Backbone bond lengths (Angstrom), bond angles and torsions (degrees), N, CA, C in turn:
res aa  C-N    CA-C-N  psi(-1)  N-CA   C-N-CA  omega(-1)  CA-C   N-CA-C  phi
1 M - - - 1.462 - - 1.530 109.01 -
2 L 1.311 117.13 150.08 1.457 121.48 -176.93 1.527 111.72 -65.53
3 R 1.346 115.89 135.69 1.470 120.37 176.69 1.520 111.18 -60.88
4 S 1.317 116.84 -33.86 1.462 120.92 -176.11 1.525 112.60 -60.69
5 L 1.327 117.63 -28.03 1.472 120.44 177.32 1.527 110.45 -61.40
6 F 1.328 115.70 -48.39 1.460 120.22 -177.33 1.533 111.04 -74.05
7 T 1.332 116.07 -31.19 1.465 119.33 174.58 1.530 110.21 -64.19
8 G 1.327 116.10 -42.21 1.464 120.47 177.57 1.518 112.05 -62.59
9 I 1.344 116.39 -39.18 1.467 120.11 178.19 1.532 110.45 -63.28
10 A 1.347 116.09 -43.22 1.473 119.91 178.04 1.527 110.61 -60.36
11 G 1.340 116.35 -39.98 1.465 120.19 178.28 1.511 112.40 -64.66
12 L 1.356 115.93 -39.46 1.470 119.90 177.63 1.519 111.00 -61.81
13 Q 1.322 116.07 -44.78 1.461 119.88 -177.67 1.527 111.50 -66.33
14 A 1.333 116.92 -41.63 1.462 120.35 -179.58 1.530 111.38 -63.53
15 H 1.326 116.50 -43.78 1.466 119.39 -179.14 1.527 111.88 -74.25
16 Q 1.346 116.43 -24.99 1.466 119.05 172.36 1.520 109.76 -66.38
17 N 1.347 117.04 -40.41 1.467 120.47 176.35 1.524 111.21 -62.55
18 M 1.330 116.43 -41.11 1.468 120.27 177.18 1.518 110.71 -62.18
19 L 1.311 116.42 -40.72 1.460 120.72 178.23 1.523 110.98 -64.47
20 D 1.348 116.53 -38.90 1.468 120.68 179.23 1.523 111.08 -64.02
21 V 1.341 116.62 -44.78 1.463 120.73 179.77 1.528 110.75 -64.61
22 T 1.331 116.20 -43.07 1.464 120.50 -179.49 1.524 111.14 -64.61
23 S 1.319 116.47 -42.26 1.470 119.54 -179.69 1.522 111.23 -65.39
24 N 1.343 116.91 -35.33 1.468 119.54 177.28 1.520 110.80 -66.74
25 N 1.333 117.06 -38.65 1.473 120.06 176.49 1.527 110.68 -61.60
26 I 1.329 116.10 -45.61 1.467 120.07 -178.32 1.531 110.42 -65.61
27 A 1.331 117.00 -39.22 1.464 120.59 179.73 1.526 111.54 -62.09
28 N 1.358 116.64 -29.02 1.466 120.88 -177.08 1.522 112.78 -103.70
29 V 1.323 116.76 27.33 1.459 120.25 -177.29 1.533 111.66 -63.88
30 N 1.322 118.02 -23.72 1.471 121.28 179.06 1.523 112.83 -116.74
31 T 1.330 117.50 19.89 1.461 121.71 179.95 1.522 110.83 -84.33
32 T 1.320 117.09 126.94 1.465 122.07 -178.49 1.522 110.98 -60.21
33 G 1.338 115.82 126.81 1.451 121.21 175.00 1.512 115.58 72.51
34 F 1.348 117.91 9.01 1.470 120.02 -177.11 1.523 110.34 -73.21
35 K 1.352 115.23 141.32 1.459 122.15 176.82 1.525 108.46 -116.39
36 S 1.314 115.88 126.61 1.462 121.07 -176.27 1.526 111.06 -72.47
37 S 1.330 114.89 161.49 1.464 122.10 178.10 1.521 109.27 -123.34
38 S 1.310 115.97 156.10 1.462 121.40 175.40 1.525 108.59 -132.12
39 T 1.336 116.02 152.79 1.453 121.18 -178.62 1.519 110.88 -96.63
40 V 1.312 115.35 146.34 1.465 122.49 175.17 1.516 107.85 -124.95
41 F 1.332 117.07 124.64 1.456 122.20 -179.87 1.529 110.77 -99.93
42 E 1.335 115.93 155.28 1.452 121.87 171.30 1.518 108.80 -145.76
43 D 1.337 115.91 153.44 1.457 118.00 179.96 1.522 110.26 -76.53
44 T 1.316 115.45 156.50 1.458 120.81 178.77 1.526 109.13 -91.64
45 L 1.318 116.73 -163.40 1.460 120.74 -179.56 1.524 111.29 -61.85
46 S 1.329 114.82 151.65 1.465 121.12 175.17 1.527 109.03 -114.48
47 Q 1.313 115.85 141.59 1.462 120.27 177.06 1.530 109.04 -88.10
48 T 1.322 116.27 124.51 1.460 121.09 -179.45 1.525 109.31 -88.22
49 I 1.317 115.88 117.20 1.466 121.24 178.33 1.523 109.74 -81.75
50 T 1.315 116.67 -49.03 1.461 122.19 174.22 1.510 108.60 -137.27
51 G 1.305 116.37 143.79 1.456 120.72 178.53 1.512 111.74 -82.13
52 G 1.316 116.58 166.14 1.452 121.34 177.70 1.520 111.45 -76.73
53 G 1.312 116.00 152.07 1.458 121.01 179.97 1.514 111.44 -120.39
54 A 1.326 115.52 144.56 1.469 120.46 179.72 1.528 109.85 -80.71
55 P 1.312 117.76 148.49 1.470 119.55 177.28 1.528 111.61 -69.59
56 S 1.315 115.40 152.28 1.461 121.58 176.60 1.524 108.88 -126.60
57 A 1.345 115.58 -175.62 1.461 119.00 -178.02 1.517 112.16 -66.49
58 Q 1.333 117.16 -31.35 1.460 120.80 -177.34 1.526 113.78 -105.86
59 L 1.358 117.66 -10.43 1.471 119.75 -173.04 1.522 110.31 -142.01
60 G 1.325 115.13 138.24 1.456 119.25 177.90 1.525 112.55 -75.18
61 G 1.289 116.49 165.65 1.457 121.09 179.21 1.518 111.97 -71.83
62 T 1.323 115.66 158.21 1.472 121.85 178.72 1.522 109.41 -122.54
63 N 1.313 115.66 146.05 1.453 121.19 179.25 1.521 110.72 -89.81
64 A 1.316 114.95 154.58 1.460 119.68 178.44 1.527 110.44 -68.35
65 T 1.314 115.67 149.75 1.466 122.42 174.99 1.528 107.88 -108.09
66 Q 1.316 116.71 116.59 1.461 121.04 -176.49 1.524 110.35 -131.88
67 V 1.322 114.62 145.95 1.455 121.07 176.03 1.530 108.27 -118.72
68 G 1.321 116.76 121.22 1.457 120.78 179.82 1.520 112.19 -69.05
69 L 1.343 114.94 152.08 1.459 120.19 -176.00 1.523 113.11 -115.01
70 G 1.322 116.96 18.95 1.459 117.97 173.21 1.511 114.10 125.45
71 V 1.326 115.01 -165.38 1.460 123.36 -174.61 1.517 108.93 -131.50
72 Q 1.328 116.26 156.43 1.456 120.72 176.08 1.521 109.98 -145.88
73 L 1.330 115.51 162.37 1.464 121.24 178.51 1.518 108.74 -78.57
74 A 1.330 116.73 119.54 1.467 121.12 -178.57 1.523 111.83 -88.08
75 A 1.331 117.11 -39.44 1.469 120.06 -176.22 1.520 109.92 -165.87
76 T 1.316 115.08 158.49 1.466 121.87 167.19 1.529 106.23 -119.65
77 N 1.315 116.40 109.11 1.458 121.35 -175.24 1.525 111.33 -92.10
78 L 1.337 115.48 133.30 1.457 120.97 176.06 1.523 110.20 -80.71
79 N 1.318 115.90 144.40 1.458 122.37 177.55 1.531 108.22 -108.86
80 F 1.336 116.25 108.31 1.464 120.18 -175.01 1.528 112.99 -98.89
81 T 1.325 117.48 24.08 1.460 118.46 174.40 1.528 110.24 -64.93
82 Q 1.312 116.04 153.90 1.461 121.63 -175.98 1.523 111.34 -65.88
83 G 1.341 116.43 133.45 1.446 121.03 173.02 1.527 110.33 -81.62
84 S 1.315 116.48 170.47 1.469 120.15 179.86 1.526 110.69 -72.06
85 N 1.325 115.59 156.12 1.463 122.03 -178.91 1.526 110.52 -93.02
86 Q 1.316 115.41 136.37 1.461 120.40 176.71 1.525 109.56 -124.23
87 A 1.320 116.40 122.35 1.457 120.90 179.82 1.523 110.31 -75.00
88 T 1.332 115.75 135.14 1.463 121.34 177.47 1.526 111.78 -119.04
89 G 1.322 117.13 -24.70 1.460 120.33 -177.50 1.512 113.53 78.00
90 V 1.336 118.13 1.59 1.466 122.46 179.90 1.529 107.75 -96.93
91 A 1.324 117.21 120.74 1.463 121.38 -173.09 1.520 112.44 -61.12
92 S 1.337 117.45 -31.98 1.468 120.38 -177.23 1.519 112.57 -78.64
93 N 1.340 117.59 -11.80 1.467 120.82 175.03 1.525 108.62 -78.78
94 M 1.334 116.42 136.24 1.466 120.05 -175.08 1.515 111.02 -140.67
95 L 1.314 115.18 151.43 1.458 120.67 169.59 1.514 108.45 -131.70
96 I 1.334 115.11 155.83 1.462 121.55 179.36 1.529 108.59 -102.10
97 N 1.313 116.48 120.09 1.463 121.53 175.93 1.523 108.41 -87.87
98 G 1.320 116.72 94.28 1.456 120.67 -177.29 1.507 111.00 118.02
99 D 1.325 116.39 -154.67 1.457 121.73 -175.95 1.520 111.31 -80.89
100 G 1.319 114.60 155.74 1.453 119.73 174.17 1.516 113.08 128.59
101 F 1.332 115.11 165.05 1.453 123.08 179.74 1.524 108.88 -137.65
102 F 1.329 116.26 144.65 1.451 120.71 167.30 1.527 108.27 -74.62
103 T 1.326 116.47 148.95 1.466 121.45 175.09 1.521 108.31 -106.56
104 V 1.335 117.14 126.99 1.456 121.79 176.72 1.514 108.59 -125.29
105 A 1.310 116.19 139.72 1.464 122.36 -178.70 1.520 110.08 -104.43
106 K 1.333 115.20 130.94 1.467 121.51 176.25 1.513 108.51 -135.55
107 D 1.335 116.48 120.12 1.465 121.96 179.62 1.522 111.37 54.64
108 G 1.324 116.55 40.98 1.455 120.79 175.33 1.515 115.04 78.97
109 K 1.327 117.86 8.82 1.461 121.59 -178.74 1.518 109.59 -122.22
110 D 1.325 116.26 138.44 1.463 120.99 -178.74 1.525 111.08 -88.34
111 F 1.333 115.46 133.02 1.457 123.08 174.26 1.529 107.55 -121.42
112 F 1.322 115.96 161.76 1.458 120.97 -176.09 1.522 109.18 -127.47
113 T 1.326 116.18 136.47 1.460 120.06 -172.33 1.513 111.48 -147.53
114 R 1.337 115.27 155.44 1.458 122.04 170.99 1.525 110.69 -102.93
115 A 1.313 116.86 -8.00 1.465 121.67 -177.66 1.525 109.39 -81.46
116 G 1.326 116.60 109.78 1.460 120.46 -173.90 1.515 114.90 -105.87
117 A 1.333 117.91 31.79 1.472 120.90 178.70 1.529 109.32 -80.91
118 F 1.329 116.34 66.65 1.460 121.78 -175.24 1.528 111.51 -90.66
119 T 1.323 114.69 154.96 1.462 122.12 173.67 1.527 108.26 -135.43
120 I 1.323 116.72 170.67 1.467 121.28 177.51 1.516 108.41 -108.62
121 D 1.354 116.59 123.19 1.463 120.27 -177.45 1.525 110.72 -84.64
122 S 1.337 115.99 -174.95 1.464 121.31 -173.87 1.527 113.41 -66.62
123 Q 1.339 117.67 -20.80 1.462 121.24 178.57 1.528 112.11 -97.13
124 G 1.321 117.20 5.38 1.453 120.06 178.75 1.505 114.51 87.55
125 H 1.329 116.82 5.68 1.462 119.42 177.63 1.525 109.71 -74.10
126 L 1.309 116.06 137.03 1.457 122.08 170.69 1.525 106.07 -84.81
127 V 1.347 117.10 112.66 1.458 120.45 -169.10 1.524 112.37 -126.01
128 S 1.347 114.61 153.27 1.462 122.23 173.50 1.524 108.47 -82.99
129 P 1.342 118.88 168.27 1.472 120.22 -177.94 1.525 114.50 -57.44
130 D 1.352 118.08 -27.15 1.470 120.40 180.00 1.524 112.07 -95.52
131 G 1.326 118.66 10.98 1.463 121.91 174.45 1.509 115.42 94.60
132 G 1.326 118.49 2.92 1.463 120.15 176.98 1.521 110.53 -68.27
133 I 1.338 116.82 135.54 1.466 121.82 -175.80 1.523 109.60 -93.85
134 V 1.319 116.29 123.46 1.465 122.06 -179.34 1.526 108.85 -65.61
135 Q 1.345 115.26 139.48 1.452 121.72 -177.27 1.527 111.78 -100.06
136 G 1.319 115.15 148.46 1.454 120.58 179.51 1.515 110.45 -178.72
137 W 1.332 115.48 -157.62 1.462 121.35 -177.97 1.523 109.27 -126.64
138 L 1.333 116.54 130.68 1.468 120.26 168.90 1.518 108.06 -77.92
139 L 1.331 117.38 142.76 1.459 121.18 -174.59 1.522 110.76 -114.37
140 D 1.348 114.59 147.80 1.462 118.77 172.83 1.528 108.77 -95.83
141 A 1.305 116.97 -171.85 1.461 121.47 -174.45 1.524 112.85 -63.97
142 T 1.348 116.48 -22.77 1.466 119.91 -178.95 1.524 112.30 -93.12
143 G 1.334 117.33 -0.81 1.456 120.61 -179.09 1.506 113.97 87.98
144 N 1.342 117.26 5.52 1.450 120.65 177.23 1.525 110.32 -87.81
145 S 1.320 115.36 154.37 1.454 120.36 179.13 1.519 110.39 -71.55
146 V 1.328 116.58 139.44 1.465 121.03 174.77 1.521 109.93 -111.09
147 N 1.328 117.82 20.12 1.456 120.55 175.36 1.521 110.71 -66.13
148 G 1.337 116.25 -35.13 1.454 120.26 -179.41 1.506 110.27 -113.09
149 A 1.333 116.98 -137.79 1.455 120.87 -179.53 1.526 110.19 -74.86
150 A 1.332 115.63 159.91 1.460 119.73 177.16 1.521 109.96 -67.50
151 A 1.315 115.89 156.31 1.463 120.48 -178.20 1.519 110.46 -66.06
152 T 1.325 116.00 144.01 1.466 121.42 175.14 1.517 108.11 -128.83
153 A 1.341 114.64 171.27 1.460 119.03 -179.42 1.524 111.70 -63.25
154 A 1.325 117.63 -21.53 1.470 121.03 -177.81 1.520 112.48 -79.01
155 D 1.340 116.84 -14.10 1.460 119.70 178.33 1.527 109.00 -76.46
156 V 1.304 115.58 135.59 1.457 120.56 -176.11 1.517 109.87 -114.98
157 D 1.330 117.08 121.95 1.455 120.70 174.76 1.522 108.99 -73.02
158 T 1.322 116.45 134.57 1.460 120.99 -176.50 1.518 109.14 -135.60
159 P 1.339 119.06 167.86 1.471 120.27 175.66 1.516 111.05 -59.41
160 P 1.329 117.41 154.29 1.467 120.89 -177.99 1.523 111.96 -53.61
161 G 1.328 115.21 133.94 1.451 120.74 175.48 1.521 114.11 86.54
162 V 1.361 117.28 -6.08 1.465 119.93 179.09 1.530 108.66 -103.72
163 P 1.330 118.72 111.78 1.471 120.02 -176.54 1.525 111.62 -62.48
164 S 1.325 116.04 142.28 1.460 120.92 173.38 1.520 108.17 -93.56
165 T 1.331 117.01 -177.29 1.462 120.32 179.50 1.523 109.96 -85.71
166 L 1.331 116.18 155.16 1.453 120.61 176.70 1.524 109.75 -66.71
167 N 1.342 114.98 153.42 1.460 117.35 176.23 1.532 110.16 -76.02
168 A 1.318 115.58 177.95 1.457 119.91 -173.08 1.527 112.57 -59.54
169 A 1.333 116.42 -29.86 1.467 119.91 -178.99 1.521 112.18 -85.03
170 G 1.323 116.60 -3.16 1.455 119.77 -179.89 1.510 113.41 73.58
171 T 1.329 117.33 22.42 1.464 120.90 -177.65 1.517 111.33 -91.61
172 A 1.336 115.71 -173.09 1.466 121.12 -169.86 1.522 112.04 -68.33
173 Y 1.322 115.11 157.08 1.454 121.65 172.10 1.532 108.21 -68.31
174 T 1.300 115.72 153.83 1.459 118.17 -174.59 1.525 114.19 -121.28
175 D 1.318 118.11 -7.00 1.455 120.27 179.06 1.529 108.67 -91.38
176 P 1.353 119.65 120.84 1.473 120.48 179.95 1.519 113.25 -56.23
177 A 1.356 117.30 -23.46 1.459 119.04 177.95 1.525 111.50 -64.77
178 D 1.334 116.75 -26.42 1.457 121.05 178.50 1.528 108.59 -85.22
179 A 1.344 115.11 58.02 1.458 120.23 -168.97 1.517 113.10 -60.81
180 G 1.339 116.41 -38.85 1.449 118.67 -176.50 1.512 113.12 -66.37
181 A 1.335 117.58 -27.17 1.452 120.79 -177.27 1.525 112.58 -103.57
182 N 1.309 116.84 -10.58 1.463 121.81 178.96 1.522 107.09 -122.57
183 P 1.323 117.68 78.35 1.474 120.84 -172.45 1.525 111.92 -57.34
184 P 1.333 117.09 139.60 1.472 119.95 177.54 1.520 111.02 -68.91
185 K 1.322 115.11 158.27 1.466 121.43 178.21 1.526 109.06 -130.07
186 S 1.326 116.16 173.87 1.460 121.40 -179.39 1.521 109.93 -62.37
187 L 1.335 115.65 129.78 1.451 120.22 179.86 1.522 110.14 -80.35
188 E 1.326 116.15 120.80 1.460 121.66 176.48 1.528 106.91 -118.66
189 L 1.321 115.53 93.94 1.455 121.71 -173.17 1.524 110.15 -94.92
190 T 1.335 115.53 63.45 1.468 119.97 -176.75 1.519 112.45 -62.40
191 S 1.323 116.48 -26.35 1.474 119.53 -178.85 1.524 111.72 -65.96
192 L 1.345 116.98 -17.76 1.460 119.12 177.55 1.516 111.45 -82.69
193 N 1.334 116.62 -12.90 1.473 120.99 -179.15 1.522 113.40 -107.89
194 N 1.345 117.28 -23.04 1.467 119.35 -171.84 1.524 114.10 -93.28
195 G 1.318 118.12 7.92 1.452 120.73 176.85 1.512 115.26 93.46
196 T 1.355 116.67 -1.58 1.471 118.81 178.89 1.522 110.59 -62.64
197 Y 1.333 115.63 -39.04 1.461 121.11 179.98 1.524 109.33 -122.98
198 V 1.318 115.60 144.99 1.462 119.88 -178.97 1.524 111.85 -91.64
199 S 1.336 116.72 -19.32 1.462 121.35 176.85 1.519 108.36 -158.01
200 Y 1.324 115.13 175.21 1.463 119.10 178.68 1.527 108.85 -152.42
201 S 1.316 114.52 163.94 1.468 120.81 176.62 1.517 107.86 -144.07
202 I 1.335 116.15 162.92 1.463 121.66 179.61 1.525 107.64 -123.70
203 S 1.325 115.91 122.66 1.469 121.94 -176.95 1.529 110.47 -79.93
204 P 1.342 117.55 162.98 1.463 120.99 177.78 1.526 113.93 -57.73
205 D 1.350 118.13 -24.66 1.461 120.21 178.62 1.526 112.12 -88.38
206 G 1.347 116.64 7.47 1.464 120.85 176.84 1.514 114.74 87.67
207 T 1.328 118.47 7.51 1.455 121.28 179.19 1.525 109.99 -78.36
208 V 1.325 116.54 128.54 1.460 122.48 176.06 1.528 107.64 -90.73
209 N 1.331 116.96 117.90 1.460 122.16 -176.65 1.523 110.45 -109.55
210 G 1.331 115.87 123.40 1.453 120.83 175.27 1.518 110.88 -90.63
211 V 1.333 117.57 140.06 1.468 122.72 179.64 1.524 108.00 -116.56
212 D 1.347 116.63 119.62 1.466 119.40 -177.85 1.523 110.61 -86.19
213 A 1.340 116.09 -178.90 1.462 121.40 -175.45 1.526 112.16 -63.34
214 A 1.328 116.77 -25.54 1.464 120.55 -179.39 1.523 111.85 -84.87
215 G 1.336 116.47 -4.31 1.458 120.11 179.70 1.509 114.23 91.38
216 A 1.349 117.25 1.51 1.467 120.55 179.18 1.529 109.84 -76.26
217 T 1.322 115.92 141.24 1.469 122.10 -177.89 1.523 110.08 -107.41
218 T 1.332 116.21 133.53 1.467 122.26 179.42 1.520 109.58 -129.37
219 A 1.345 116.18 130.89 1.469 120.55 175.55 1.518 108.10 -77.11
220 I 1.338 116.45 119.26 1.464 119.37 -175.04 1.525 112.91 -113.07
221 A 1.322 118.25 -16.63 1.472 119.55 -179.79 1.518 109.21 -163.61
222 K 1.314 115.30 162.98 1.462 121.27 174.73 1.520 108.42 -135.03
223 I 1.332 116.25 130.38 1.461 122.93 -178.46 1.522 109.81 -82.09
224 S 1.314 116.21 135.50 1.461 119.85 179.41 1.522 111.05 -89.51
225 L 1.316 116.13 150.23 1.462 123.31 171.95 1.519 108.31 -124.16
226 S 1.320 115.91 160.68 1.463 121.38 178.62 1.517 109.16 -136.89
227 T 1.301 115.41 153.70 1.455 121.08 171.87 1.520 108.42 -134.97
228 F 1.335 116.24 172.75 1.459 121.25 -177.02 1.518 109.43 -135.89
229 T 1.326 115.51 149.90 1.462 120.20 177.30 1.521 110.80 -60.93
230 N 1.335 116.31 -39.73 1.461 121.99 179.99 1.525 109.63 -133.35
231 P 1.341 117.87 85.88 1.470 119.48 -179.15 1.525 113.54 -58.61
232 N 1.353 117.16 -28.62 1.458 119.65 179.36 1.526 112.34 -64.77
233 G 1.329 116.53 -17.12 1.458 119.96 178.83 1.513 113.70 -84.32
234 L 1.340 118.32 -3.05 1.464 121.28 178.90 1.522 110.58 -66.93
235 S 1.315 115.15 151.03 1.459 121.91 179.36 1.524 109.84 -107.08
236 K 1.330 116.81 126.50 1.459 120.49 176.78 1.527 109.28 -68.73
237 S 1.341 116.43 135.25 1.463 120.16 -178.50 1.524 112.32 -121.94
238 G 1.341 117.44 12.34 1.458 120.61 -177.22 1.511 111.36 86.04
239 D 1.326 117.02 167.00 1.468 123.13 -179.76 1.533 111.67 59.01
240 S 1.345 116.92 28.10 1.474 122.43 -178.53 1.516 112.34 61.66
241 D 1.327 117.17 25.54 1.462 122.72 -179.68 1.523 110.57 -107.85
242 Y 1.341 114.31 159.50 1.462 121.87 176.58 1.520 109.28 -129.18
243 L 1.330 114.82 154.01 1.455 121.68 174.19 1.530 108.81 -122.94
244 P 1.339 117.19 143.80 1.468 119.27 178.05 1.525 111.36 -71.32
245 T 1.310 116.23 152.35 1.462 123.21 176.18 1.526 108.24 -130.91
246 A 1.336 115.50 177.71 1.462 119.35 176.76 1.521 110.76 -62.86
247 S 1.332 116.99 -28.36 1.466 120.90 -179.83 1.522 112.03 -75.74
248 S 1.322 117.44 -38.22 1.472 120.51 -177.74 1.518 112.44 -75.84
249 G 1.343 115.99 -27.86 1.451 120.07 -171.62 1.522 110.29 83.96
250 Q 1.303 116.38 169.71 1.455 121.59 -179.61 1.530 110.84 -77.59
251 P 1.337 117.20 153.92 1.474 119.53 -179.40 1.521 112.13 -62.90
252 I 1.329 114.65 140.64 1.461 121.46 174.76 1.521 106.65 -103.42
253 L 1.318 116.47 107.08 1.463 121.65 -173.67 1.523 111.49 -78.30
254 G 1.319 115.41 151.38 1.452 120.27 176.86 1.513 110.52 -173.89
255 T 1.310 115.79 -169.45 1.461 122.22 178.24 1.523 109.04 -119.48
256 A 1.312 115.92 155.66 1.467 122.01 -175.04 1.529 111.03 -57.64
257 G 1.337 115.14 136.59 1.453 120.43 177.32 1.513 114.67 83.78
258 T 1.343 118.11 4.26 1.462 121.46 178.91 1.525 109.30 -126.22
259 G 1.340 115.32 154.69 1.457 120.26 174.04 1.513 114.54 57.51
260 G 1.336 118.15 32.15 1.459 121.26 179.58 1.514 114.33 83.42
261 L 1.322 118.33 -0.49 1.464 121.93 178.14 1.525 110.26 -79.91
262 G 1.337 115.93 147.98 1.451 120.78 179.46 1.520 112.33 -74.73
263 T 1.316 115.84 172.51 1.460 121.25 175.94 1.529 109.66 -93.05
264 I 1.312 115.74 166.72 1.465 122.48 -177.11 1.534 109.38 -107.69
265 T 1.322 115.33 135.76 1.463 121.11 173.91 1.518 108.42 -116.07
266 S 1.325 116.37 121.70 1.461 122.20 -179.49 1.527 110.36 -86.85
267 G 1.328 115.85 146.72 1.456 120.39 178.61 1.506 113.59 88.30
268 Y 1.332 116.93 6.28 1.468 122.76 178.85 1.525 109.15 -133.89
269 I 1.319 115.98 157.38 1.456 121.51 169.85 1.524 108.97 -128.46
270 E 1.320 115.48 155.09 1.460 120.92 178.29 1.519 109.11 -90.47
271 M 1.306 116.49 126.65 1.457 120.94 179.59 1.528 110.86 -86.31
272 S 1.318 116.09 175.23 1.459 121.72 178.57 1.528 110.43 -60.99
273 N 1.334 116.04 146.73 1.470 119.63 177.20 1.529 111.76 -98.50
274 V 1.337 117.28 18.25 1.464 121.10 179.28 1.524 110.03 -66.06
275 N 1.328 116.03 127.52 1.469 122.75 174.38 1.527 106.79 -92.29
276 L 1.325 116.48 101.89 1.461 120.71 -172.02 1.532 111.74 -62.76
277 A 1.329 117.97 -37.40 1.462 120.35 178.85 1.522 110.86 -62.56
278 Q 1.346 115.92 -42.69 1.465 119.95 178.92 1.521 111.35 -65.58
279 E 1.344 116.41 -40.74 1.470 119.90 -177.89 1.527 111.50 -67.92
280 L 1.318 117.67 -38.01 1.463 119.82 177.80 1.532 110.61 -67.47
281 T 1.328 116.07 -33.88 1.467 119.41 174.26 1.525 110.64 -66.20
282 N 1.334 116.32 -43.00 1.472 120.21 176.92 1.524 111.28 -62.10
283 L 1.333 115.74 -31.62 1.460 120.21 177.96 1.536 110.11 -63.01
284 I 1.321 115.63 -42.55 1.468 120.47 178.08 1.524 110.47 -66.14
285 I 1.347 116.23 -43.34 1.463 120.32 -178.78 1.518 111.40 -61.81
286 S 1.335 116.24 -45.61 1.468 119.64 -179.33 1.524 111.07 -66.57
287 E 1.330 116.43 -37.19 1.470 119.84 178.98 1.530 110.96 -65.19
288 R 1.332 116.96 -45.64 1.460 120.44 -179.93 1.527 111.23 -68.05
289 G 1.330 116.99 -36.61 1.458 119.63 176.14 1.512 111.84 -63.46
290 F 1.323 115.53 -42.25 1.468 120.50 177.37 1.531 110.11 -63.26
291 Q 1.319 116.18 -43.49 1.462 121.30 -179.32 1.530 111.07 -63.34
292 A 1.323 117.48 -42.83 1.462 121.19 -179.52 1.523 111.37 -64.61
293 N 1.337 116.56 -40.86 1.464 119.29 179.59 1.527 111.93 -69.32
294 S 1.338 116.77 -32.68 1.472 118.65 175.20 1.524 110.63 -66.42
295 K 1.339 116.15 -31.94 1.459 120.38 177.07 1.536 110.79 -67.45
296 V 1.332 117.21 -34.25 1.470 120.90 175.85 1.522 110.19 -60.16
297 I 1.332 116.20 -41.86 1.466 120.25 -178.73 1.528 110.91 -66.80
298 T 1.334 116.95 -44.25 1.467 119.11 -179.82 1.535 111.08 -67.17
299 T 1.336 117.32 -34.88 1.459 120.08 176.98 1.529 110.76 -66.60
300 S 1.335 116.71 -42.01 1.467 119.95 176.58 1.515 110.77 -61.95
301 D 1.324 116.26 -38.34 1.461 120.36 178.03 1.527 110.87 -64.21
302 D 1.322 117.80 -39.15 1.468 121.07 177.64 1.523 110.93 -62.31
303 I 1.341 116.00 -39.40 1.468 119.71 178.93 1.520 110.67 -64.83
304 L 1.339 116.28 -43.65 1.466 119.77 177.72 1.524 111.45 -62.41
305 Q 1.333 115.61 -38.87 1.463 119.58 178.78 1.534 110.28 -63.29
306 T 1.326 116.44 -38.90 1.471 120.67 178.25 1.528 109.99 -62.95
307 L 1.348 117.68 -41.09 1.449 120.34 177.59 1.531 112.31 -63.74
308 V 1.324 115.19 -41.04 1.475 119.32 178.79 1.525 109.98 -63.27
309 N 1.322 117.17 -37.63 1.462 121.46 -177.50 1.519 112.24 -68.56
310 L 1.341 117.63 -18.07 1.464 120.14 177.28 1.518 111.95 -62.45
311 K 1.315 116.57 -26.27 1.466 121.59 -178.52 1.527 111.64 -75.61
312 Q 1.311 116.91 -23.40 1.461 120.46 -175.46 1.525 112.25 -72.76
């Protein structure tokens, strides 16, 4: 059977994948925090008809003769450029200006997202639309985390991302800056629901500030952010969430504005970064590529028909 038939089939499948990726981008043009993907093609194996020859004293060298056997999908690359900002006026809605991901916990598992359309539920949890609980650190009056043991003299404050030593009891680190050694937990901001504070705000560094009836401001929690060595290696898990893989590496925890992480803006959400003009152009490219490869198959079929007709 003609090689061109199978080459045409490979081309159809590759351009169908491109069409699938493009259509998903277009479908999510208004999805909060969505990051578009692009397809990368590569050729498949080539059949060597004759090998290359080295030059000699009487004869020049010859190049190999190879026939390609088609195309395949090499990768789908995520585009993590910043999406546009949309004002909502809701204090619990947040966007990240720069690199980083919010961490949300669902059924005991951590997910990572850029979609910051959060609200506060009846128990004071800061939650995503699908119920994921935003992770961070509750703070005491001194600004130390109360997720673990209370601060002691043995705890050492250090620059963000640099672990300090354990206290004498061997318990958890208490400075939110020591993010890697003091893991964030689900934020339960009950004081925002029980009347302790009449309003609240979120600072660019992710600090949740409660404002009481007298107008006094108290830092009650800090939202954690994460980054990855290779964000393109993250795996999409639906609900605008990502999961780490061996390619992405494990999350590097920190706080907003430190360690290369972006700052947080309250009252805004990040919109999709889909470039609709580019995607519609890709739609045309994938359609024409699919059409051209289908023409290869029909042309190969015509050639086979001509061979069959030789018998008549």
